[in-house]
Residue, then its C-alpha position, 0 to 999 in steps of 0.5 A: m500500499t502506497t500511503d504517501t500521496p505524491a508517490r501514489l499520484l506519480q504511480l497512478l499517473s504512470l499507470l494511466q499513461t499506458p494507452r488503455e482504460w483502467p477499471g477503478g477497482e483494478l487501480a485501487e488494487r494496484l495502489g492498495v487504496s480504496r476506490r474513493t481514494v482513487r476518485r480523489d486522486i483522479d480529481r487531483l490529477r485533473e487539477l494539475g492539468y491532466p485530462v483524465r476521462a471517466s467512463r460510466g458502468s458497474d466498475g467505471g474506468y479511467r483513461l488519460v486522453a489528449g488535452k489542450a496542453m502537453p502535461p509532463l510525462l512519466l517515462d520508465d528507464e527504457e522509454a527515456v533511453a530510447i527517446a534520448v538516443g533518437l533525439r541525439a541521433g537526429a540532432g547530431h546529424a542535422i536530419e531535416g525536420v529535427d529543429e531547435a524544438s527537438v534540441r530543446a527537448l533533448a536538453k531538458l531530458e538529459q538534464v534530468l537523466p540519472a547518471r546510469l541512464r546517461h551512460r546507457v545512452a552514450t554507450l548505445q550511440a557509440a555502438t551505432t554508425p549512422l549513414t550520413g552524407g559524408d561532408g563532415a558536418s556531424v555535430a556533438p549532441e552535447t554542443l547543441t544541448v548547451m546552446a539550446s539551454a543558453i538560448a532558453g535561459r538567455e545566457r551568454l555563451r563562450f566557445a572555441y570556433r574554427s573558421g573555414d580556413g582553419t583559423a581558431t578563435r574564442r568567441l563570446a556571444e549572445p545566442y539567439r536561435l539554432v537553425s538547421t538547413g537539413r544538412r548542417w546546424y547553424l547558430v545565429a548569435y550576437d558576437l560581443d567581440r565584434a559588436d555585430w550579428r554572426t552565424f556559426r557552423v555548429d560542427r566547427v564549434s567546440e568547448p561551448f559553455a554558458t557563462g551564467a551572465r544573463f542578457a536582454p535579447r536584441e532585435l534581429p536585423t531580419g524577421s527570422a533567424a532562418e532569413y538572416l542565415r539565408q542572407s548571410m550565406y548569400q553574402w559570401r556564396e555565389s547565388y542563382t535563381f531557378t524555376v521549376t514546375f511540378a505536376a503535383s499541387a502546391e500543397v503537396v509539394a510544399g509538404r515535402l519541400p524545405g521551407w527555406l527553399g521557397t514556397p511553390q505557387p499554384l498554376d491555373g492549369g494545375g500543378c505549381r511553380l517554384r521560383a527560388t534563389t539559392g547558393d547551394p550547388p546545382e548538383w545538390v538542388a537537382a538531387r533534392l528536387a528528384l527526392l520530392g517524388h513528383a514529376f517536375t521540369v526545370h526551366e532555368p538556369d541552364e546549369l541546373v537543367r544540365c545537372v538534372r539531365e546528368l543525374g537522370t542519365r546516371l540513374v537510368r544507367a544504374a538501373d540498367g546495370 
């Protein structure tokens, strides 16, 4: 019998988070209390924001359902390790769709993981080898979680940085946002030593730590961190504009297209058109368009048309042996 009320509530919540309906009698038996106590504990959980639905009947039943807000979850050891490993794998290799929210979730989870579970997570990750693009853009998840925590806490961040030409520097910055391009992670931050906004490739960052010094967020020169990163990249990379039409609708294409590439516009006769400016190599754009899984036609520039034609030829030859 669990006499401690907080401990009993946690045990009850753990049971309810199993996707099934629990008869009141079975809950009372599991907890070693009366059905009246179970009803009282259910009311307490509801007051805390957990949406518990009760069903009528001879014994009655309780089920935890989706509510308006996300309540705290209770995870057992295996569940916590599985989620941490998945988030670390995604964060470390800039998988498309794994954005700053996922990194913040990883930071929160690892903050409360017991040492024994942290060791299991590290062991599992060290024993697996993910298939990546081979461009050396792998990022230590610990680096991302430190940055995400500093962003959330509005703490100044110190770190070592290696530029593209190999120059090593130490930076003190006010971190603003983490941005994933689908291949790499970037930190958008205000560089205090240079008194200006900067973008940093996270795979070139080492030894990051939050100083504990708080700061008031500055106003970004552009509307969003993603837009600022795009403009920063175009300042040093030769960009070009391409136009592509798709046989699929704008909604379907937009659902599979990275938002930073642009927004497709519907055409009167069906399908859609995408006109965007990018600094990415035409070879990569050609492959990215092919991966969308919909018929398309490249109208410009000629270099991208050539890359798509060459890619198609290589794929046909590969299929024909």
